[in-house]
Backbone as JSON Lines, residues from 0, in Angstrom:
{"i":0,"aa":"X","n":[27.29,23.38,100.4],"ca":[26.79,23.25,102.04],"c":[27.3,25.08,102.26]}
{"i":1,"aa":"X","n":[28.72,25.47,101.86],"ca":[29.34,26.84,102.57],"c":[28.22,27.99,101.7]}
{"i":2,"aa":"X","n":[27.96,27.51,100.62],"ca":[27.08,28.89,99.85],"c":[25.63,28.81,100.34]}
{"i":3,"aa":"X","n":[24.84,27.53,100.78],"ca":[24.06,27.63,101.72],"c":[23.83,28.07,103.37]}
{"i":4,"aa":"X","n":[25.02,28.03,103.98],"ca":[25.11,28.79,105.14],"c":[25.09,30.18,104.5]}
{"i":5,"aa":"X","n":[26.34,30.25,103.92],"ca":[26.26,31.71,103.84],"c":[25.09,32.44,103.1]}
{"i":6,"aa":"X","n":[24.41,32.15,102.36],"ca":[22.74,32.63,101.82],"c":[22.35,32.79,103.25]}
{"i":7,"aa":"X","n":[22.1,32.0,103.8],"ca":[21.12,32.09,105.43],"c":[22.13,33.07,106.06]}
{"i":8,"aa":"X","n":[23.01,33.18,106.84],"ca":[23.11,34.06,107.48],"c":[23.1,35.24,107.14]}
{"i":9,"aa":"X","n":[23.63,36.06,105.58],"ca":[23.65,37.24,104.68],"c":[22.26,37.94,104.76]}
{"i":10,"aa":"X","n":[20.67,36.64,104.55],"ca":[19.78,36.8,104.63],"c":[19.17,37.1,106.0]}
{"i":11,"aa":"X","n":[19.75,36.7,107.21],"ca":[19.04,36.96,108.15],"c":[19.98,37.96,108.38]}
{"i":12,"aa":"X","n":[20.8,38.48,108.58],"ca":[21.82,39.39,109.76],"c":[22.08,40.85,107.95]}
{"i":13,"aa":"X","n":[23.34,40.23,107.71],"ca":[23.42,41.45,106.45],"c":[22.36,41.85,105.47]}
{"i":14,"aa":"X","n":[21.59,41.34,104.85],"ca":[20.28,42.07,103.94],"c":[19.12,41.85,104.72]}
{"i":15,"aa":"X","n":[19.02,42.06,105.6],"ca":[17.71,42.36,106.89],"c":[16.46,43.25,105.69]}
{"i":16,"aa":"X","n":[15.56,42.4,105.39],"ca":[14.19,42.6,104.74],"c":[14.18,43.88,105.19]}
{"i":17,"aa":"X","n":[14.17,44.23,106.88],"ca":[13.81,45.32,107.53],"c":[14.6,46.17,107.73]}
{"i":18,"aa":"X","n":[15.92,45.99,108.13],"ca":[17.28,47.0,108.32],"c":[18.07,47.59,107.12]}
{"i":19,"aa":"X","n":[18.02,46.74,106.57],"ca":[18.61,46.61,104.95],"c":[18.07,47.47,104.34]}
{"i":20,"aa":"X","n":[16.8,47.14,103.86],"ca":[16.09,47.65,102.86],"c":[14.8,48.46,103.0]}
{"i":21,"aa":"X","n":[14.09,48.12,104.35],"ca":[12.84,48.91,104.88],"c":[11.66,48.41,104.12]}
{"i":22,"aa":"X","n":[11.74,47.01,104.09],"ca":[10.56,46.4,103.34],"c":[9.66,46.1,104.56]}
{"i":23,"aa":"X","n":[8.32,46.31,103.86],"ca":[7.42,45.41,104.88],"c":[7.21,46.52,106.21]}
{"i":24,"aa":"X","n":[7.76,47.83,106.09],"ca":[7.52,48.6,106.63],"c":[6.42,49.16,108.11]}
{"i":25,"aa":"X","n":[4.97,49.05,107.06],"ca":[4.02,49.28,107.38],"c":[3.28,48.35,108.2]}
{"i":26,"aa":"X","n":[3.29,47.25,108.22],"ca":[2.7,45.91,109.36],"c":[3.48,46.06,110.04]}
{"i":27,"aa":"X","n":[5.03,46.29,109.69],"ca":[5.97,45.99,111.09],"c":[6.06,47.02,111.98]}
{"i":28,"aa":"X","n":[5.38,48.44,111.57],"ca":[5.45,49.49,112.94],"c":[3.69,49.29,113.63]}
{"i":29,"aa":"X","n":[2.7,49.19,112.25],"ca":[1.59,48.63,113.15],"c":[1.32,47.58,113.9]}
{"i":30,"aa":"X","n":[2.1,46.43,113.62],"ca":[1.77,45.05,114.54],"c":[2.62,45.02,115.59]}
{"i":31,"aa":"X","n":[3.64,45.54,115.95],"ca":[4.68,45.27,116.82],"c":[4.54,45.7,117.98]}
{"i":32,"aa":"X","n":[3.12,45.62,118.51],"ca":[2.86,46.64,120.07],"c":[2.87,45.39,120.89]}
{"i":33,"aa":"X","n":[2.61,44.32,120.72],"ca":[3.03,42.61,121.68],"c":[3.53,41.75,120.6]}
{"i":34,"aa":"X","n":[4.38,41.0,121.44],"ca":[5.23,39.82,121.45],"c":[4.57,38.37,120.56]}
{"i":35,"aa":"X","n":[3.34,38.67,121.22],"ca":[2.29,37.2,120.63],"c":[2.02,37.64,119.35]}
{"i":36,"aa":"X","n":[1.27,38.94,118.89],"ca":[1.12,39.27,117.65],"c":[1.99,39.57,116.84]}
{"i":37,"aa":"X","n":[3.04,40.02,116.86],"ca":[4.25,40.0,116.68],"c":[4.64,39.03,115.92]}
{"i":38,"aa":"X","n":[5.11,37.96,116.77],"ca":[5.46,36.63,116.52],"c":[4.47,35.81,115.79]}
{"i":39,"aa":"X","n":[3.31,36.47,115.51],"ca":[2.21,35.14,114.44],"c":[2.32,35.69,113.01]}
{"i":40,"aa":"X","n":[2.51,36.9,113.09],"ca":[2.62,37.77,111.36],"c":[4.4,37.56,111.45]}
{"i":41,"aa":"X","n":[5.24,37.71,111.93],"ca":[6.4,36.74,111.65],"c":[6.81,35.57,110.95]}
{"i":42,"aa":"X","n":[5.98,34.51,111.92],"ca":[5.8,33.23,111.44],"c":[4.89,33.56,109.74]}
{"i":43,"aa":"X","n":[4.25,34.02,109.65],"ca":[3.41,34.13,108.1],"c":[4.41,34.48,107.73]}
{"i":44,"aa":"X","n":[5.27,35.48,107.61],"ca":[6.0,35.74,106.22],"c":[6.7,35.23,106.04]}
{"i":45,"aa":"X","n":[6.98,34.61,107.26],"ca":[8.57,33.46,107.07],"c":[7.9,32.21,106.18]}
{"i":46,"aa":"X","n":[6.74,31.92,106.48],"ca":[5.73,30.57,105.77],"c":[6.09,31.35,104.18]}
{"i":47,"aa":"X","n":[5.56,32.69,104.17],"ca":[4.92,33.16,102.75],"c":[6.44,32.96,101.53]}
{"i":48,"aa":"X","n":[7.63,33.18,102.58],"ca":[8.57,33.59,101.77],"c":[9.14,32.31,101.63]}
{"i":49,"aa":"X","n":[9.16,30.76,102.29],"ca":[9.73,29.6,102.3],"c":[9.21,29.27,101.17]}
{"i":50,"aa":"X","n":[7.82,29.3,101.2],"ca":[7.31,28.67,99.96],"c":[7.11,29.17,98.33]}
{"i":51,"aa":"X","n":[6.96,30.81,98.56],"ca":[6.4,31.61,97.36],"c":[8.01,31.99,96.44]}
{"i":52,"aa":"X","n":[9.04,32.04,97.39],"ca":[10.43,32.02,96.83],"c":[11.41,31.0,96.0]}
{"i":53,"aa":"X","n":[11.03,29.76,96.8],"ca":[11.16,28.61,95.42],"c":[10.1,28.54,94.42]}
{"i":54,"aa":"X","n":[8.87,28.38,94.63],"ca":[8.11,28.27,93.73],"c":[8.21,29.33,92.4]}
{"i":55,"aa":"X","n":[8.66,30.47,92.74],"ca":[8.41,31.74,91.85],"c":[10.24,31.39,91.21]}
{"i":56,"aa":"X","n":[11.19,30.63,92.01],"ca":[12.68,30.38,91.32],"c":[12.35,29.66,90.17]}
{"i":57,"aa":"X","n":[11.18,28.75,90.61],"ca":[10.74,27.52,89.43],"c":[10.37,27.8,88.02]}
{"i":58,"aa":"X","n":[9.3,28.8,88.4],"ca":[8.02,29.35,87.23],"c":[9.56,30.79,86.72]}
{"i":59,"aa":"X","n":[10.14,30.92,87.04],"ca":[11.27,31.82,86.64],"c":[12.07,30.97,85.83]}
{"i":60,"aa":"X","n":[12.76,30.08,86.04],"ca":[13.69,29.11,85.29],"c":[13.64,28.35,84.27]}
{"i":61,"aa":"X","n":[11.95,28.09,84.86],"ca":[11.7,26.83,83.51],"c":[10.44,27.2,82.6]}
{"i":62,"aa":"X","n":[10.07,28.3,82.9],"ca":[8.77,28.8,82.17],"c":[9.02,29.99,81.82]}
{"i":63,"aa":"X","n":[9.67,30.99,82.22],"ca":[9.22,32.44,82.23],"c":[10.5,33.24,81.14]}
{"i":64,"aa":"X","n":[11.54,32.52,81.7],"ca":[12.98,33.46,81.37],"c":[13.01,32.88,79.62]}
{"i":65,"aa":"X","n":[13.91,33.88,78.93],"ca":[14.18,33.15,77.49],"c":[15.01,31.75,77.31]}
{"i":66,"aa":"X","n":[14.2,31.45,76.6],"ca":[14.92,30.17,76.55],"c":[14.43,28.88,77.56]}
{"i":67,"aa":"X","n":[13.45,28.97,78.49],"ca":[13.36,28.18,79.67],"c":[12.6,27.37,79.31]}
{"i":68,"aa":"X","n":[11.6,27.42,78.1],"ca":[10.68,26.28,77.88],"c":[11.29,25.7,76.78]}
{"i":69,"aa":"X","n":[12.88,25.37,76.91],"ca":[13.42,24.41,75.67],"c":[13.16,23.2,75.87]}
{"i":70,"aa":"X","n":[12.71,22.88,77.47],"ca":[12.62,21.6,77.99],"c":[11.24,20.6,76.84]}
{"i":71,"aa":"X","n":[10.36,21.73,76.33],"ca":[9.17,21.07,75.54],"c":[9.69,20.76,74.18]}
{"i":72,"aa":"X","n":[10.66,21.41,73.64],"ca":[11.05,21.36,72.23],"c":[11.59,22.48,71.64]}
{"i":73,"aa":"X","n":[12.18,22.44,70.85],"ca":[12.97,23.06,69.98],"c":[12.36,24.24,69.27]}
{"i":74,"aa":"X","n":[11.23,24.13,69.19],"ca":[9.77,24.86,69.16],"c":[9.87,26.06,69.8]}
{"i":75,"aa":"X","n":[10.06,26.22,70.91],"ca":[10.26,26.29,72.29],"c":[11.06,27.18,72.86]}
{"i":76,"aa":"X","n":[12.02,26.84,72.5],"ca":[13.74,27.67,72.58],"c":[13.79,28.81,72.39]}
{"i":77,"aa":"X","n":[13.31,29.82,71.84],"ca":[12.9,31.01,71.52],"c":[12.01,31.75,72.49]}
{"i":78,"aa":"X","n":[11.19,31.1,73.05],"ca":[10.25,31.79,73.68],"c":[10.56,32.73,75.59]}
{"i":79,"aa":"X","n":[10.24,33.87,75.13],"ca":[10.55,34.3,76.32],"c":[9.42,35.08,76.91]}
{"i":80,"aa":"X","n":[8.6,34.75,77.83],"ca":[7.67,35.39,78.84],"c":[8.05,36.04,79.93]}
{"i":81,"aa":"X","n":[9.33,36.41,80.23],"ca":[9.79,37.2,81.29],"c":[9.01,38.46,81.69]}
{"i":82,"aa":"X","n":[8.04,39.18,80.46],"ca":[7.74,40.38,80.64],"c":[6.12,40.21,81.27]}
{"i":83,"aa":"X","n":[5.95,38.81,81.75],"ca":[4.63,38.67,82.84],"c":[5.34,38.42,83.87]}
{"i":84,"aa":"X","n":[6.39,38.3,84.1],"ca":[6.98,37.68,85.59],"c":[6.53,38.07,86.87]}
{"i":85,"aa":"X","n":[6.86,39.12,86.39],"ca":[5.69,40.43,87.89],"c":[4.37,39.72,88.05]}
{"i":86,"aa":"X","n":[3.6,40.04,87.15],"ca":[2.16,39.29,87.25],"c":[1.9,38.26,87.95]}
{"i":87,"aa":"X","n":[2.89,36.98,87.45],"ca":[3.05,35.63,88.18],"c":[3.42,35.32,89.32]}
{"i":88,"aa":"X","n":[4.62,36.19,89.58],"ca":[5.03,36.21,91.05],"c":[4.5,36.99,92.1]}
{"i":89,"aa":"X","n":[3.23,37.84,91.88],"ca":[1.98,38.57,92.85],"c":[1.21,37.26,92.73]}
{"i":90,"aa":"X","n":[0.47,37.15,91.54],"ca":[-0.25,36.15,91.93],"c":[-0.18,34.45,92.59]}
{"i":91,"aa":"X","n":[1.23,34.06,92.76],"ca":[1.42,33.1,93.39],"c":[1.52,33.75,94.85]}
{"i":92,"aa":"X","n":[2.03,34.94,94.91],"ca":[2.13,35.36,96.44],"c":[0.42,35.44,96.71]}
{"i":93,"aa":"X","n":[-0.35,36.12,96.17],"ca":[-1.46,36.06,95.88],"c":[-2.48,34.86,96.75]}
{"i":94,"aa":"X","n":[-2.39,33.91,95.95],"ca":[-2.95,32.4,96.28],"c":[-2.48,31.96,97.8]}
{"i":95,"aa":"X","n":[-0.97,32.17,97.75],"ca":[-0.67,31.81,99.15],"c":[-1.29,32.26,100.12]}
{"i":96,"aa":"X","n":[-1.71,33.56,100.04],"ca":[-2.6,34.43,101.02],"c":[-3.51,34.22,101.29]}
{"i":97,"aa":"X","n":[-4.74,33.52,100.57],"ca":[-5.62,33.18,100.73],"c":[-5.38,31.72,101.2]}
{"i":98,"aa":"X","n":[-4.19,31.0,101.39],"ca":[-4.32,29.89,101.82],"c":[-4.1,30.09,103.51]}
{"i":99,"aa":"X","n":[-2.98,31.0,103.46],"ca":[-2.6,31.51,104.99],"c":[-3.51,32.11,105.83]}
{"i":100,"aa":"X","n":[-4.31,32.54,105.12],"ca":[-5.73,33.3,105.7],"c":[-6.76,32.2,106.24]}
{"i":101,"aa":"X","n":[-6.91,31.41,105.3],"ca":[-7.84,30.06,105.69],"c":[-7.26,29.46,106.76]}
{"i":102,"aa":"X","n":[-6.14,28.9,106.71],"ca":[-5.66,28.25,107.8],"c":[-5.78,28.86,108.8]}
{"i":103,"aa":"X","n":[-5.39,30.09,109.22],"ca":[-5.36,30.54,110.53],"c":[-6.79,31.14,111.0]}
{"i":104,"aa":"X","n":[-7.71,31.34,109.95],"ca":[-9.08,31.57,110.61],"c":[-9.75,30.08,111.0]}
{"i":105,"aa":"X","n":[-8.99,29.37,110.26],"ca":[-9.81,27.53,111.39],"c":[-8.63,27.14,112.25]}
{"i":106,"aa":"X","n":[-7.67,27.57,112.59],"ca":[-6.94,27.19,113.69],"c":[-6.59,28.33,114.75]}
{"i":107,"aa":"X","n":[-6.58,29.63,114.5],"ca":[-6.22,30.52,115.09],"c":[-7.03,31.66,115.3]}
{"i":108,"aa":"X","n":[-8.31,31.52,115.26],"ca":[-8.79,32.53,115.24],"c":[-8.37,33.94,116.06]}
{"i":109,"aa":"X","n":[-7.71,33.77,117.3],"ca":[-7.44,34.81,118.32],"c":[-6.55,35.57,117.17]}
{"i":110,"aa":"X","n":[-5.68,35.06,116.75],"ca":[-4.72,35.52,115.71],"c":[-5.16,36.67,114.81]}
{"i":111,"aa":"X","n":[-5.79,35.63,114.31],"ca":[-6.72,36.54,113.09],"c":[-7.45,38.01,113.43]}
{"i":112,"aa":"X","n":[-7.67,37.53,114.41],"ca":[-8.55,38.9,114.96],"c":[-7.79,40.01,115.74]}
{"i":113,"aa":"X","n":[-5.95,39.64,115.95],"ca":[-5.4,40.37,116.44],"c":[-4.75,40.89,115.0]}
{"i":114,"aa":"X","n":[-4.34,40.19,113.99],"ca":[-4.03,40.98,112.93],"c":[-5.15,41.92,112.1]}
{"i":115,"aa":"X","n":[-6.18,41.31,112.43],"ca":[-6.99,42.08,111.48],"c":[-6.84,42.62,110.19]}
{"i":116,"aa":"X","n":[-6.66,43.88,109.78],"ca":[-6.73,43.65,108.39],"c":[-5.43,43.29,107.46]}
{"i":117,"aa":"X","n":[-4.06,43.24,108.47],"ca":[-2.67,43.1,107.86],"c":[-2.1,41.6,107.47]}
{"i":118,"aa":"X","n":[-3.58,40.7,107.68],"ca":[-3.72,39.13,107.61],"c":[-3.45,39.59,105.77]}
{"i":119,"aa":"X","n":[-4.54,39.82,105.23],"ca":[-4.92,39.93,104.14],"c":[-4.26,40.86,103.1]}
{"i":120,"aa":"X","n":[-3.68,41.77,103.7],"ca":[-2.3,42.71,102.94],"c":[-1.11,42.33,102.81]}
{"i":121,"aa":"X","n":[-1.14,40.91,103.74],"ca":[0.45,40.11,103.85],"c":[0.89,39.76,102.34]}
{"i":122,"aa":"X","n":[-0.48,39.72,101.5],"ca":[-0.62,39.2,100.04],"c":[0.15,40.37,99.32]}
{"i":123,"aa":"X","n":[0.3,41.84,99.7],"ca":[1.13,42.85,98.97],"c":[2.29,43.28,99.55]}
{"i":124,"aa":"X","n":[2.45,42.4,100.74],"ca":[3.49,42.95,101.42],"c":[4.9,43.1,100.94]}
{"i":125,"aa":"X","n":[5.25,44.15,100.54],"ca":[6.81,44.51,100.07],"c":[8.1,43.6,100.15]}
{"i":126,"aa":"X","n":[7.83,43.41,101.51],"ca":[8.92,42.41,101.96],"c":[8.93,41.06,101.2]}
{"i":127,"aa":"X","n":[7.78,40.38,101.17],"ca":[7.42,39.04,100.4],"c":[7.82,39.33,98.71]}
{"i":128,"aa":"X","n":[7.09,40.86,98.26],"ca":[7.54,40.65,96.77],"c":[9.23,41.09,96.43]}
{"i":129,"aa":"X","n":[9.45,41.72,97.6],"ca":[10.76,41.87,97.63],"c":[12.02,41.01,97.47]}
{"i":130,"aa":"X","n":[12.02,39.83,98.29],"ca":[12.56,38.88,98.57],"c":[12.5,37.74,97.08]}
{"i":131,"aa":"X","n":[11.03,37.91,96.73],"ca":[10.86,36.95,95.47],"c":[11.66,37.61,94.4]}
{"i":132,"aa":"X","n":[11.44,39.36,94.2],"ca":[12.35,40.08,93.33],"c":[14.23,39.89,93.44]}
{"i":133,"aa":"X","n":[14.36,40.01,94.8],"ca":[15.7,39.76,95.19],"c":[16.35,38.2,94.22]}
{"i":134,"aa":"X","n":[15.63,37.34,94.79],"ca":[15.81,35.82,94.47],"c":[15.95,36.18,92.83]}
{"i":135,"aa":"X","n":[15.2,36.53,92.25],"ca":[15.25,36.9,90.66],"c":[17.02,37.28,90.04]}
{"i":136,"aa":"X","n":[16.58,38.5,90.84],"ca":[18.1,38.99,90.65],"c":[19.28,38.64,91.12]}
{"i":137,"aa":"X","n":[19.16,37.89,92.12],"ca":[20.64,37.23,92.71],"c":[21.28,35.97,91.84]}
{"i":138,"aa":"X","n":[19.47,35.64,91.05],"ca":[20.2,34.16,90.35],"c":[20.9,33.47,91.01]}
{"i":139,"aa":"X","n":[20.27,31.98,91.95],"ca":[20.9,31.55,92.36],"c":[21.19,30.33,91.91]}
{"i":140,"aa":"X","n":[21.85,29.33,92.11],"ca":[22.27,27.96,91.19],"c":[21.3,27.27,91.21]}
{"i":141,"aa":"X","n":[20.21,26.88,92.25],"ca":[19.56,25.91,92.33],"c":[18.28,26.39,93.04]}
{"i":142,"aa":"X","n":[17.29,25.52,93.34],"ca":[16.18,25.95,93.98],"c":[16.27,25.57,95.53]}
{"i":143,"aa":"X","n":[17.21,24.94,95.86],"ca":[17.54,24.73,97.52],"c":[18.09,25.98,97.89]}
{"i":144,"aa":"X","n":[18.93,26.46,96.82],"ca":[19.67,27.64,97.59],"c":[18.66,28.71,98.04]}
{"i":145,"aa":"X","n":[17.32,29.44,96.81],"ca":[16.43,29.91,96.73],"c":[15.96,29.77,98.1]}
{"i":146,"aa":"X","n":[15.29,28.48,98.26],"ca":[14.34,27.96,99.55],"c":[15.23,28.88,100.5]}
{"i":147,"aa":"X","n":[16.59,28.49,100.88],"ca":[16.88,29.14,101.88],"c":[17.39,30.73,102.45]}
{"i":148,"aa":"X","n":[17.28,31.1,100.98],"ca":[17.26,32.49,100.9],"c":[15.75,32.91,101.61]}
{"i":149,"aa":"X","n":[14.76,32.5,101.37],"ca":[13.55,32.82,101.48],"c":[12.93,32.55,102.91]}
{"i":150,"aa":"X","n":[14.16,31.32,103.86],"ca":[14.0,31.06,104.6],"c":[14.39,32.32,105.57]}
{"i":151,"aa":"X","n":[15.62,32.63,105.42],"ca":[16.2,33.24,106.18],"c":[15.96,34.88,106.02]}
{"i":152,"aa":"X","n":[15.24,35.22,104.77],"ca":[14.75,36.19,104.68],"c":[13.71,36.37,105.78]}
{"i":153,"aa":"X","n":[12.94,35.31,105.77],"ca":[11.86,35.66,106.67],"c":[12.19,35.79,108.06]}
{"i":154,"aa":"X","n":[13.16,34.52,108.52],"ca":[13.77,34.96,109.86],"c":[13.62,36.1,110.76]}
{"i":155,"aa":"X","n":[14.44,36.8,109.46],"ca":[15.33,38.01,109.73],"c":[14.09,39.05,109.85]}
{"i":156,"aa":"X","n":[13.39,39.06,108.85],"ca":[11.75,39.96,109.22],"c":[10.96,39.53,110.56]}
{"i":157,"aa":"X","n":[11.26,38.26,110.95],"ca":[10.66,37.67,112.33],"c":[11.43,38.34,113.42]}
{"i":158,"aa":"X","n":[12.8,38.27,113.65],"ca":[13.49,38.72,114.6],"c":[13.47,40.34,114.81]}
{"i":159,"aa":"X","n":[13.43,41.13,113.63],"ca":[13.01,42.25,113.81],"c":[12.07,42.28,114.11]}
{"i":160,"aa":"X","n":[10.55,41.97,114.27],"ca":[9.72,42.74,114.53],"c":[9.13,41.71,116.05]}
{"i":161,"aa":"X","n":[9.54,41.08,116.27],"ca":[9.91,40.23,117.64],"c":[10.19,41.07,118.66]}
{"i":162,"aa":"X","n":[11.75,41.57,118.29],"ca":[12.48,42.29,119.26],"c":[12.44,43.94,118.81]}
{"i":163,"aa":"X","n":[11.36,44.21,118.05],"ca":[10.91,45.69,118.41],"c":[9.62,45.52,119.34]}
{"i":164,"aa":"X","n":[8.63,44.43,118.92],"ca":[7.38,44.42,119.74],"c":[8.35,44.41,121.7]}
{"i":165,"aa":"X","n":[8.87,43.28,121.64],"ca":[9.85,43.02,123.23],"c":[9.94,44.92,123.52]}
{"i":166,"aa":"X","n":[10.69,45.22,123.06],"ca":[10.4,46.82,123.13],"c":[10.0,47.35,123.67]}
{"i":167,"aa":"X","n":[8.84,47.62,122.5],"ca":[7.45,48.32,123.12],"c":[6.88,47.38,123.91]}
{"i":168,"aa":"X","n":[6.96,46.78,124.49],"ca":[6.32,46.06,125.22],"c":[6.77,47.0,126.76]}
{"i":169,"aa":"X","n":[8.06,46.43,126.64],"ca":[9.37,46.72,127.63],"c":[8.53,48.47,128.12]}
{"i":170,"aa":"X","n":[8.74,49.48,126.8],"ca":[8.25,50.72,126.99],"c":[7.03,51.15,127.85]}
{"i":171,"aa":"X","n":[6.24,50.39,127.9],"ca":[5.01,50.5,128.81],"c":[5.06,50.65,130.21]}
{"i":172,"aa":"X","n":[6.13,50.64,130.59],"ca":[6.64,51.0,132.15],"c":[8.04,52.32,132.03]}
{"i":173,"aa":"X","n":[7.74,52.58,130.83],"ca":[9.31,54.02,130.92],"c":[8.45,54.95,131.08]}
{"i":174,"aa":"X","n":[9.07,56.24,131.28],"ca":[8.69,57.31,131.31],"c":[9.58,57.8,129.93]}
{"i":175,"aa":"X","n":[8.43,57.68,128.81],"ca":[8.56,58.06,127.82],"c":[8.09,59.68,127.71]}
{"i":176,"aa":"X","n":[8.86,60.99,127.09],"ca":[8.47,62.29,126.84],"c":[7.12,62.19,125.83]}
{"i":177,"aa":"X","n":[5.9,62.96,126.24],"ca":[4.37,62.67,126.03],"c":[5.18,63.06,124.18]}
{"i":178,"aa":"X","n":[5.93,64.05,123.58],"ca":[5.82,64.37,121.94],"c":[6.16,62.9,121.46]}
{"i":179,"aa":"X","n":[6.63,62.12,122.34],"ca":[7.57,60.47,121.86],"c":[6.98,59.38,121.4]}
{"i":180,"aa":"X","n":[5.77,59.7,122.58],"ca":[4.6,58.31,122.24],"c":[4.66,57.92,121.4]}
{"i":181,"aa":"X","n":[4.58,56.67,120.99],"ca":[3.72,56.3,120.2],"c":[4.8,56.04,119.26]}
{"i":182,"aa":"X","n":[4.65,56.64,117.93],"ca":[5.41,55.66,116.52],"c":[6.46,56.93,116.72]}
{"i":183,"aa":"X","n":[6.69,57.8,117.88],"ca":[7.96,58.57,117.39],"c":[9.08,57.75,118.21]}
{"i":184,"aa":"X","n":[8.57,56.91,119.36],"ca":[9.44,56.24,119.92],"c":[9.95,55.44,118.89]}
{"i":185,"aa":"X","n":[8.77,54.7,118.38],"ca":[9.14,53.77,117.64],"c":[9.99,53.74,116.58]}
{"i":186,"aa":"X","n":[9.94,54.93,116.17],"ca":[11.17,55.49,114.99],"c":[12.81,55.31,115.31]}
{"i":187,"aa":"X","n":[12.55,55.53,116.44],"ca":[14.0,56.15,117.16],"c":[14.45,54.58,117.57]}
{"i":188,"aa":"X","n":[13.58,53.82,118.05],"ca":[14.28,52.48,118.21],"c":[14.4,51.4,116.95]}
{"i":189,"aa":"X","n":[13.8,52.0,116.04],"ca":[13.95,51.08,114.57],"c":[15.46,51.8,114.28]}
{"i":190,"aa":"X","n":[15.54,52.52,114.56],"ca":[16.64,53.49,113.79],"c":[17.95,52.73,114.81]}
{"i":191,"aa":"X","n":[17.74,52.66,116.21],"ca":[18.75,51.97,116.4],"c":[18.8,50.66,116.17]}
{"i":192,"aa":"X","n":[17.88,50.08,116.15],"ca":[17.7,48.34,116.17],"c":[18.61,48.02,114.46]}
{"i":193,"aa":"X","n":[18.29,49.57,113.82],"ca":[19.0,49.07,112.27],"c":[20.57,49.47,112.38]}
{"i":194,"aa":"X","n":[21.1,50.52,113.19],"ca":[22.2,50.51,113.08],"c":[22.9,49.21,114.11]}
{"i":195,"aa":"X","n":[22.43,48.8,115.09],"ca":[23.08,47.67,115.87],"c":[23.17,46.58,114.47]}
{"i":196,"aa":"X","n":[22.4,46.46,113.58],"ca":[22.61,44.97,112.58],"c":[23.29,45.84,111.32]}
{"i":197,"aa":"X","n":[23.78,46.12,111.13],"ca":[25.06,47.2,110.21],"c":[26.37,46.89,110.89]}
{"i":198,"aa":"X","n":[26.54,46.49,112.05],"ca":[27.46,45.83,112.69],"c":[27.77,44.02,111.79]}
{"i":199,"aa":"X","n":[26.84,43.61,111.41],"ca":[26.43,42.51,110.86],"c":[27.59,42.66,109.19]}
{"i":200,"aa":"X","n":[27.16,43.48,108.54],"ca":[27.64,44.15,107.43],"c":[29.22,43.63,107.29]}
{"i":201,"aa":"X","n":[30.08,43.95,108.6],"ca":[31.27,43.31,108.38],"c":[31.7,42.2,108.11]}
{"i":202,"aa":"X","n":[30.25,41.26,108.57],"ca":[30.97,39.65,108.33],"c":[31.6,39.5,107.44]}
{"i":203,"aa":"X","n":[32.53,38.22,107.12],"ca":[32.97,37.97,106.05],"c":[32.59,36.71,105.83]}
{"i":204,"aa":"X","n":[31.81,36.77,105.02],"ca":[30.87,35.04,104.98],"c":[31.4,34.34,103.42]}
């Protein structure tokens, strides 16, 4: 239980995908103009990570790693398929991309129109692939911890984009200097938010 709680808090605050690793910045900056759209994209990213991280964890540990296929018999004990792990990870992510796009198109057409090209681009969102690769690097004990890591990473990205969107909506009523309007002030705010999240790095988890 302690490992699960530690993984969740760390992935949300300490190892935030946006502020610690700068992953998913293209869609983070482009879709953070209003809270509703940002929330939709953040939920989609969280959905991706919650499902793709544990699926890829199982594939990595029971199919791809050296000796992972030993459950098929002694003849497969030395098989190493790790050289195709990146291709498999991307395939799983792309498959979920199609699934999410079909669901949103069917049930939330207004959100699909708001997200535009960034919805299919979720398939190659570096935050999602980064979450999967970090999962592989961290070598979690079981699929439950890997799932919690995916959930925490998604929530962290969701908090980051919704927080920025809320601030950018308020900026519409602010007297921002003309040279800083648009991406200029957005970069400054993102930097300040990143500095704020650095405070969590002192947490003893």
